[in-house]
MARDRENLUM-884565 format. One record per residue: z, y, x of N, C-alpha, C in turn. Coordinates in pm, whole numbers, plus 50000, padded with zeros to 5 digits. Each point is the difference from the previous one (the first is absolute). Layout:
! MARDRENLUM-884565
ZYXZYXZYX
...
This chain:
! MARDRENLUM-884565
499914987950084500145011949933499835012450089
500964998850095500055013250069498605001350099
499474989250046498885000150074498775005749912
500084997649869498745006849923500455013649959
501155002749970500515015149983499565007550112
500554997450132499665008050120498455001450008
499234989949979498355000150000499695008949918
500434998249882499735011949879500235012550064
501115004250056500415011750029498725005550110
499984991550089498995002450113498755004449917
499294992249942498855004049916500165012549951
501295003649917500075011049931500175012850090
500384998650140499945008750104498775005150029
499254991650016498565000850037499055007849873
500264994949882499425007949897500495016049995
501185000550021500315013249970500005008950147
499734994150098499885005850150499225015449999
498845000049905499455010750015500765013049943
501234995849911500775010249968500885005650124
500084997450099500685003050125499265013750040
498754997850002499255008050077499925014149887
500304999349868499925010649921500775009650006
500155012249932501125010550026500215002849862
501395003549978500375002849880500105016549977
499835007149891499655014249988501575003750030
499935012450072501205006350059501045002049873
501214996050027501395005249889500675011250069
500075011749903500815008350033501464999749899
501164998350073501215000249897500725011450017
500245008449906500835012750029501234999049957
501195004250072501274998749982500735013350004
500385002049875500665014749954501505000650034
500405003350098501915000250025500475007549896
499525009549935500505009149912499934995349851
499244987749978500194991949874501154989350000
501025006049986501374989550024499864994849864
499994984650015500124990249876501124993649991
501245003650060501294995849980500194987250101
501144996349999500474990050113499094984149978
499934995550120499064985850025501234993550028
500324989049886501094994550033499834986450088
500664995250086499664990350112499724984249920
499204996849903499864989149939499704988950084
499345002450118499424991750087501404992850055
501165006650010501094994150114500824988749930
499294991749931500494987749934499174989750028
500904986050058499284989250021500704990149971
499394988249973500614985449964499404989050038
500534990249991499584985750021500764986749940
499434989150001500424989149919501124994050082
499924999050124501084993650073501185006950070
501065000149958500955008750014500704997850129
499754987050074500474995450104499365000550110
498865007349993499135005550112500695014250052
500865006949910500495013850007500734998550136
500744988450034500815001550118499464991750143
498714997249984499464993450092499415008250109
499614994350113499795009450114498745009849964
499004993349932498755010049964500295009349870
500804997449887500555003949923500475013250015
501184997150093500955012150057499145009250061
499194995250104499035010150038499045008549908
499604995249919499075006449886500915009149929
501124995749925500865009349941500345014050097
500244996850116500185011250077499135010050011
498584995650026498625008149999500215006449866
500014993949878500115004949876501005011349990
501084997250046501155012049963499715010650083
499374998050145499575011550085498725009849959
499194993449934498815005149959500185010449905
501274998349893500135005949864501085011850022
499615011249990501375011149998500844999149897
499724991649895500914996249880500364985650021
501124997849947500824984849977498474991649922
499884989250089499054989549941500484990349902
499744997949898500424992749889499274984350029
500804991949992499694984150026500384993049872
498864991549966500214990949875499824984650024
500714990849994499804987950045500284987149881
499544988849986500134993749901501174987550056
500624993849906500804987250058501325003250036
500715009349979501235005750048501124992749956
499904992749873500954990849936499634984549992
498944995950057499434986450015501154990750096
500134989849942500804992950076499174990350120
500874998950127499144994950120500655003850120
499344994350102500934999750120499535012950078
498885009249959499695016050053498684993750094
499364988249999498834998250099498635007849934
499575005650041498825007249974498704992450015
499315000949871498454992149981499335009449904
498684997049992499125008949950500444996049835
499915015449951500485001149861501354994149933
500954999550146501224990849957501145013450077
501164997649944501015006350068501444995349921
500915000050069501444998949927501015006350078
501115000849941501185004850025501464993249997
499984991349882501084989449967501195012349971
499705008949914500895008849994501104994849893
499354990049909500814997849860499994980750016
501084995150006500014986649966501474996749920
499964988249971501364997449903500734988150079
501264999249994500864988150025499734989049915
500864989850021499754988049928500515001649864
500795010749955500635003249879499035008749924
499025006250035499185009949970500315013549998
501085004950106500415010050018499045009850115
499635011049956499205006750114500545001450142
498784999450114500195000050117499325012150042
500305010950045498885010750060500275000550136
498625001450055500105000150163498825009750030
500415014650034499135008750027499335002450129
500504987050073499574999950188498405006350000
499374992649970498304999349995499475017049948
500654999749860499615013249942500425010650076
501295000050062500515009150101498785003950085
499994989250072498964998450146498805009249939
499534997749883498535005149976500405013549960
500825005749933500255015749971500535007150125
500854990950058500305007050152498975006250080
498814992049982499015001950124499045014249922
499885000449882499815011349921500795011150054
501145000549968500945010949998500205005050116
499914993250114500054999250131499005011050046
498604998949944499005010049994499845009449929
500825003049925499935011849933499214996049851
499804988849967499154993749907500934999849874
499375000549854500734995149907499254988949935
500794989249947499554990149935499745002249846
498774995149948499984998149866500714986949990
501094998749930500634991549994499564989249882
499034990050016499504993749899501134986749977
500155001249839501164991349973499204986349923
499924990850121499374985949962499904993050117
499514987350009499734994049885501194991949959
499724989649903501354991949960500584991550102
501024999450026500754993350091500154983849929
499674991450057500014986549949501104993349913
501115005150037501024994749911500045008849894
499355012449977500115006549863498564996749909
499034996650075498654994549931500234991049884
499345002249906500124991649896498834990050012
499164998950097499164989450018500024997250148
500944994950076500115004450145498814993050101
499834988049959499104990550067498594999849951
499085001150093500135000350144500145015050007
500725001850123500705013450032498965005250121
500184995150126499255002650133498614997350019
499395007550013498414998749977499685000150159
498674992950000499445001450165498475003349994
499845011149945498605005449956499355002650155
498725000150011499355002250120498645005049934
499375007750101498735006049951498854988249970
499335003249876499144988149971500794989649900
501185003249987500564990949870499965008849861
500394994049920499795008649871501105009849999
499475011949977501125009949975501334995849893
499504995149909500934998849888501404988750049
499624995650141501104989250021501165007650055
499855010750004501255009550075501145002849867
499565000049883500815000549873500864990049991
501384996950060500644987449977501385007149904
501164992350063501035003349917500675014149999
499605006350122500705013950009499255010449881
499054996649932499425007149903500124998549868
501134992949984500465000249857501505008149945
499865000149874501375009649956501194990250051
501305009550004501024992150013500674991649904
500934991850052500564989749894501205008349956
500335008750084501125008549924500085016850019
499375007149916499955012450017501285008950049
501204994949966501225006550045500004997850145
500014988750065499874997250138499095008150072
499005001149930499055008150077500325015650011
500425004949883500515012850034501085002850054
500994990950044500894998950074499515001250153
499004990850030499254999450126499675013350013
499145007549945499485013150005501065009150019
501065001249929501225007349992500655002150171
500084987350036500784995750132499165004250104
498584998049985498985007150085499915015750057
500225003949855500055016850009501185005550082
501124991349929501115004350076500384998350132
499374988650035500124997150156499295008950067
498665004349956499205010350070500825014150013
500505003049893500855014050015501094999550099
500544986649992501174999250112499324999050148
498694995050038499794999050094499115012150092
499335007049889499235009950037500565012949969
500695000349891500545014049925499375004749883
500725007449924499275001549854498965009550019
500395009250117498685012549992498544992550056
500404989850063498664994750040499284990249905
500834991549920499574990949905499365008149887
500445012349959499615009049892498325004250037
499744996850110498655005050025499014987550008
500524987649984499304991449971499524995849882
498744993849987499504994949857500294986349981
500754996249876500264986349990499024994849898
499254989150024498944996949881500154985749957
499494995949925500154986949928498974993650008
499844989050071498674990350027498675005650048
498954992049971498845003750039498964993149931
498705007049926499114994949921500404990949884
500975003249939500664990549883498784994249902
498955006850010498935000249877499264986350064
500134995950118499174986950060501024990550030
499764988850106500714990850025501445001650063
500005011550063501415005350056501004998949914
499895001449868501014998049896499564988449916
500704989349961499514989649919500975001149882
500675010249972500455002449856499225008449905
500585002949911499095009249894500025014350050
499175008749921500325013450013501375005049962
500364994749880501485003449964501064996150100
499344987550048501254997350082500145009150117
498835005350032500235007550127500665013649972
499625003449873500695012649953501524997449973
500284988849967501614993949982500635002350133
499304994550101500284999450136500205014450069
499035009849963500395013650046500935005049951
500375000149877501045004749954501404995750039
500184989050039501034993050067500205006650136
498615000950071500005005650138500425013750003
499355007349919500155016749991501575002449971
500784990449907501325003149983500854997750119
499674987450053500804998050134499825008950108
498785004450038499975015350085500685008049975
499985006349888500435011049949501644999949993
500564988949974501414997350007500464999050152
499294995350093500215000750109500095014350076
498905005949972499915015650044499175006149900
500635007549918499335009349893498825007550049
500075002650103498955010750049498874993350081
500084989050005498914989850044498865001949927
498614997950065498544998849913499634987649999
499624997349864499564985549947498705004749929
499204987950030498565003249927499234986250018
498785001049936499024987150006498805006949912
499074989849942500354986350014499094993150099
499265006450093499014996350117498904989249935
499815003549883498434992049947498695003250091
499394987850003498845001350049498955009749939
498905001250036499255011949999499765001949827
500475013849957499885002549878498665000549927
498845002150083498764998649929499754985949931
500844988150017499744989349948500805001449896
499384995549858500714999749861501404995150003
500034988250060500984992550015501315007650082
499795004250083500815010250079500415010649891
499095007349981500165012849921500874999849887
499934985049924500664998449896501644994250012
500154995550160501484996550006500685011850046
499085011350103500435011350019500695009849882
499385000049900500035008449876501104993849920
500164987450002501144992449916501245003050090
500034998550127501295003650076500195015849965
498975007750015500645014049984500275004149869
499504994849880500545002749869501464993450001
500384990350077501374995149972500845009750076
499525005450121500895007550062500375013849942
498805004549916500135012349928500904998649864
499574984949923500815001249864500194985849989
499894992650057500574985849985501674997849987
500384988749939501524997350013500124992650111
501155006250068500224992250129500944989449972
499664991450087500534986049983501704998850031
500115010050104501235002050056501215008049911
499405011749981500795009449933499845001349849
499064995449962499725001149838499535011049961
499735009950073499785013950000498294999849998
499505013949982498525002749999499835002650143
498754994150044499745003650145500454993250118
499554999750107500804996850130499625010250130
500985000750101499725007550085498734998350071
498995010350056498894999750089500155012550072
499694999250137499775013250075498895000450072
499294992050035498474998250025499294990049952
498535001049981499344990649944498794993350115
499664986650000499264993750085499114992549961
498764999950026498734991149988499334996550119
499084993250021498854995450102498725004949967
499035001650113498955001949982499244993450138
498914994649971499394993650093498385002549990
499304999750104498774997550009499114984649969
498705001650028499304986150000499014997650086
500304998650141498804997750063499094986749998
498445001050034499544987949973499005000550111
499434986650016498744997950091498805003049931
499155010650029498985003849929498595000450113
499154989949965498864998850092500244999650144
501394991450030500054998350151501015007950066
500525011549919501055008550053500975001449874
501475006950061500985000949913499765016449945
500014999449871499875011549922501425001649929
500675011350045501395003749905499715005349867
501174998649931499705009149869501455008149980
499995012350065501115008449977499985002949846
498805001849949500225005249837501024991049945
499944985450000500994991849935501235003250015
500475003750132501455005150029500365011549928
498935010750002500485012949961500114996949813
499054991049953500094998749839501384996449991
500644990850068501314994349998501095014149988
499815005250052500785013250085499965009649867
498485002449955499865008049876500694997349873
499944985649968500484994449888501585000250009
500494995050090501305002050035500785013449975
499165006050063500525017649987500005005649824
499004994849959499665003749861500984993949890
500374987850062501214992049897501105008850002
500575001950126501325006250018499905015849950
498975008050004499875010649959499855001149835
499854988549942500094999749857501384998249943
501074999950098501254998049937500615014850035
500265008549908500605012550040501225000950077
500994992149984501305000350034499974993950154
498904991950015499884994350161498725004950070
499465009349951498795004850082500215006750138
501285004650005500375007650133500714990350103
500474991049948500484989650107499564998250101
500414996950105499224994650137499164986949969
498904999650044499214987949997499614993650127
500334987650009499784993950155498924990149968
498664999850092499074992449957500754988950126
500574988549940500784990050081499244993050113
498434996549958498904995850091498895007049947
499515006450111498605007149980499184997850127
498784991249968499274993550123498974999549957
498974995050093498474996449970499904986849927
500974991550026499794988049901501574992749998
499784988249947501494993749966500704991050095
499464993450087500924990650070499785004250146
501365003150068499975005550114500214987050101
500204989549942500064985650089498924994350009
498915004549926498864992349979498995005650117
499924993050097499115003650128498584999849992
499405009350070498554998449994499224988750033
500814990050068499064985750058499904991049865
500655003549900499824993449882499425006449880
500245013350018499595011549902499245010750047
498764996550008499155007950086499805016249957
500345001349868499855012049944501395010350075
501114992150066500675008150053499895003450172
498824999550009499545003350125500135014150047
500065009249903500405015350016501185003050084
500994990950014501505002150045500145006250127
499234993150061500325002250173499455013650053
498715003949949499615013550054500025012049893
499015008450030500065015249932499764999949863
499224987349932500095004349872501245000349908
501174991650052501315000949953500705015250006
499745004450130500535011250021499045016849899
498954995450008499075010449931500444998249834
500254989349970500264999749848501155003549958
500784998250104501685004850012499935014849956
499325007350111500125014949978499225004049870
498734995049972499445003149874500764998349879
500774989349982500614993549883501365010749990
500745001350076501105006550002499995013649968
498905008550025499655011449977499805000049813
499174989449955499755001049856501424996149923
500774994050048501354997749941500615012449951
500055009150103500615012149979499215005749881
498685000650026498965006649877500674995449866
499784983350014500434995749854501455004849938
500655000050098501545003049930499875016449946
499285006550080500185016149953498995000349858
499194991449983498965000549875500954996549872
500774985950034501014999149892501435006349972
499925008450098501695007750010501044991150011
499984989850077500914990150054500645001950112
501214996150028500885001050124499634987150092
499085001750083499674989450089500985002550125
500914989550020501004999150109499524994350117
499104986449968499784990750136498914991849959
499444996550087498754988549977500294988350105
500524992249979500594987350118498474993650053
499875003550103498974989350085500804985050035
499474989349926500394987450023499344995750100
500365003050133499594994750122500905001550102
500324989250072501085001850118499494993250113
500644987350039499334994550098500444982949985
499294993550055500004984949995500404993450139
501504994350012500305000250104499234985150080
499854998550112499644990150082498814994149921
498905009249981498734993449935498925004850110
498664995249989499014999250075499845016050019
499265005350108499485014850002498995003249915
500335011549932499025005849882499514990149919
500914991149955499354988049889499585007249888
500175009849969499585005049878500895002349878
501324997650029501135005049887499805014049970
500735005349876499785013549965501535002550071
500035005950118500925000950090499815017450066
500805004650068499975012850049500114998650169
500384991250026499914993250128499984983850050
499474996050120499924984650014500764997650137
500834993349985500704993450136500555015950066
500235005949922500905014050063498935010550034
498834997649970498875008550064499315008649841
499985013450011499815005949859498494999849983
499735000149866498595000649939499455015449999
498995001649988499415011649947500715008349890
500174990549860500755006849891501105006950033
500774993750121501375008250018499885010750020
498715005350083500035014050079499705008749878
499484997249887499955006249867501155004049979
500904993049990501455005349942500635005350139
499775000850105500535007550089499415018049988
498544997649959499565014649959500735004049876
500214992649891500565002649884501535011650042
500714988550093501085006550045500085013050087
498695003450040499965016050052499605008549940
499894997649849499595010449890501205002649933
500395012250019501095004649930499805013049909
501005006149934499695009849897499324995349870
499405010249963499575000549841498274997050007
499564994649922498724998349987498935010449982
498985001750050499305013549987498564996849931
499335009549975498624996049925499044994650087
499204990149984498984994650081498604997949908
499005007550050498655000149912499014993150074
499084994349943498854996450076498674997549891
498985006750016498924996349873499644984749978
499914996049875499534987849967500764987950060
501275001650048500794989750051500414990349870
500764989850031500404990849917501435005449934
499825002449862501315003549950500924987849968
501234999549957500604989649996499764993249872
499465006349923499334991449860499014993250018
498795006650077498784992450037500714986950078
500475002450102500694990050097500594990749917
500945001749884500914991449917498694990349904
498955006949960499234993249923498984991350047
499785005150115498654993350074500244994950154
501095001450032500544995550164498665010750068
499584993850125499345008550117498664992150030
499224999649909498684991849980498595005750052
500255016749980498905005150057500325006850125
499985015650005500045002950133501404999250049
500234999550131501684999750037500975011049929
501004998250029500955008549955500695006150131
499405012950009500655008450108500725010449963
501235000050018500985010449936501205002650074
500745006549936501275002450072501085003549908
501275000550084501345004349920500855008950101
500375013349957500435007650099501645006049957
500805002450107501225007249960500065010050098
501105009049971500245013150048501755003350024
500155000050123501285006949993500125016150073
501045006450013499925012350042499405000850131
500074990750104499195003850116499044987950036
499514992849890499314988450043498924996149889
499014993350023499334993649893499434985650061
499774991849900499534988150006498894996149906
498824993050074498914995449925499774987250016
500264990349910499454986550005498614998349969
499154996050068498444997049950499804987250020
499254994549914499824983849985498125000149958
499574988750057498644996949978499944985049954
499914999249881500334985549923498794994949909
500094988950011498904993649921500564985149977
499714994649853500454985949967499134989450091
498885003350030499354988650046500505000850167
500294989250016500354999550184498614997050059
499075010450011499084998250075499635011850115
499244999450086499795009150114499385012449917
500105010050031499485013249954499955012350082
499245010449977500015008550097501365010149973
500415008450121500845006450011499935012849890
501175006349958499935012649911500185010850078
499115012250001500065011050041501085008949917
501055003550053501155007049926500305013850077
500115010349902500425012150046501445003149892
500935001450072501245005049943500225012149988
500175007549879500025016150001501545002849936
500865003850101501395002649958499965015749986
500525004949907500345014649982501185001249950
500415014350057501405004749962500914997250119
499374997350113500604998550120500765012050076
501185002450022500495014450063499624996350130
500025015350074499975000650142498544997250064
499834998750113498705000150051499514989050077
501154991150018499644987150045500924987849939
499634988550023500674988249944499954991150093
500894990550033499954986450080499594987549895
498814995150061499474988149904500344989350072
500444990249950500004984650028499354993449912
499094991450038498904990449929500374988150018
500644992249890500354987750026498764989549906
499994989450051498924990649955500094987049999
499674992349892499994984049986498324998149982
499474991150087498774994049943499684989850116
498864997250019499534986450083500555001950141
500075011350041500435003450136501475004350028
500575007149914501015004950005501154994349917
501544998050041500984997349918499744984449946
499334991350081499434990149917500094986550115
501384991149975500264992150086498954986949978
499675001249873499084987249950498834998950085
499215011450038498585000950059500244998350154
501295005050062500404996150105500284985250044
500444994049915500424985349999498704992549994
498785003049938498564994249978499555003950127
500205012850094499325001450086500414991650149
501274997249961500584988550113499454986149971
499384996849897499254988149967501054991049903
500805008149921500774996349882501114987150067
500555003150077500914988750076501154994249888
500084989550021500884993849923501405001150036
500175000650135501355003450046499905010650107
500025012149976499875010350072500974999750120
499605004550119500945001450128500995012049951
500974999050105501115010449986499285014250011
498985002050097499275011950040499185002449864
499184990749948499335001549873500695004249891
501244994949985500995003549894500205016050002
500435003950100500425015750072498415005949926
499194996950080498705008349958499675001149858
500414989949890499884998149871501135009849929
500894999650056501165006549946499685017950018
499435003050112499485014150004498715002149913
499004990749978499115003149913500405002649865
501004990849967500625001049856500735015249963
499955008050096500725010949951499235011249987
500345011449921499335009249964499285011250104
498765000350017499235005450097499515014649952
499685009050080499215011749996498875000650039
498965008949944498895001350073499855011150078
500334996650117500125010950111501225005150019
500345011750069501275005150006500075009249905
501135007749936500475011249918499035012250062
499785007449938499275012050023500325014449921
499815007850055500225014149917498545004549931
500085000649877498825006149925499995013049957
499195005849975499705013449950500305004149860
501065008249970500005000949844499025016149973
499034998549906499125011149994500635012449937
499365009650001500705013949937500304994649850
499364992449930500324999149865500954988349987
500494994950088501314990850022499534986049978
498834997950056499364985849951499874997950156
499984982249984499644990550109498914991849960
498954998950083498964989049981500214987250073
500104990449953500174988050086498804990450000
499044998850055499104989849985500144987850061
499704990349984500214986450068498994987049936
499924991050038499484987249943500744992749999
500054990449862501014990349957499154986549983
500454991250077499244987349961500134992049879
499154991749916500454994649897501304991150012
500735002349911501424991649987500775008150100
500065012350045500825006850092500625009149931
501305001550062500805010549933500535009150122
499875012949955500545012050097501205006249940
500895005450102501155009049937499735011850119
499865011249910499945012750089501365007949986
500724999150094501065005349992500095017050084
500335008349939499875015650026501765005150002
499855007450106501485007450023499755010650049
500985010949990499725014550029501475006650021
500065008950034501485008150033500245010949885
């Protein structure tokens, strides 16, 4: 299968080789620093992964350190399986903490050792956990066997849904477990710290992650919210982390849950409604192999977001609550590597990084259009310990070496202040991209911010089709710059810059790089600049013109500073 796929890719590249010689029409992007559009919340500073025990492993700790260092604000981290029974051994799509067991008389036994080890790793780096309350401990599961799965790539994905996915056999014991966990967290980390966390119930309860009914999830939410608030009344609790709401099954679950939160009878108190402090759902794209190459589908992800925002906005009492897109990615299975799923071949290179830049900008646009409060969009990608180099998982680093996509987050981390207006003739609007993705001309566009003494312009050259194509001649015109000079630093992610994957391929794709090669790959994986910082002249109208060429699937960050 792979041989035929790569042969097809080669044929496709030959067919499209003529496109490389073509030139794109010039793109002029205007940035007006005087058109302030308000704060740009750091929705990108949110990450998550399935395997919680990777957190404190060697490459996990290294990557978490890098994530904390790239962000000027605390990074929020969401992981699964924090209450799953087991020995703490890490595996694909699996994790455990053994937080809850019972003695021979059925009395609870709480052990927070592994949970603390995970959360300590976050807190030591100034990060904040999105404390996912799940999944079901073996002793509390109403259908405990089989419990531990041994899923591997190529197996039926449904094999992961075992005894941990079932409702509790005792809701009061479950409630007490949640209460004890929150109380323990306050005791260990302090009330002021835990008040900043987001406590949430479960993951994707509208599919196999939850083997109960919708009503049983709602009941579990009531018991969970009550326990969290009893332990810490100022704690934040939310949900329901449904799959993409553009699917009618997901939308129905989402609305049923929100109806209950607003006007349903509470299973614990008997009163109307239940506490909710933030709202969560997921959004995924849908890449495919078309004519021998990978074609992304950003529009599918944006339609999920659009529908989710519309649903929340339809509830007047909930519309202004923070929304967290709990998983926001180009597709749905981080642990499904490209060796068995060729459509995931975008992950190692610049397709993933340019997609990330273009899609995050449109998340801001959609939130503004619906008038909702988007607090975060979780990138469900981390690292997979002790796997083959550049195997094609949806991860940010491989064997401790950063992939190009991580450098886009470094770029986001350098953008501060408020959003300012950017315009370009005939570019992709968020609604055009939502409705039809990028199937015609490339998406060459920008996102810009401004502080009192600096400005940042993120520019991307994206296309859904992972094919070679001509570079884009770009001129960024920045108006409203004070003074006579500004210092320009031009950061770049492309085939040549900030790209450990291409460096690895130039080495001959070694399966076991040497120590010297690993050091070279680590350097290649860092964010790099185009040349050295330079002084640029501000004309008498307070404008700077910055011409450059941006390769296909490239991303540039233009950082300007002045006294």
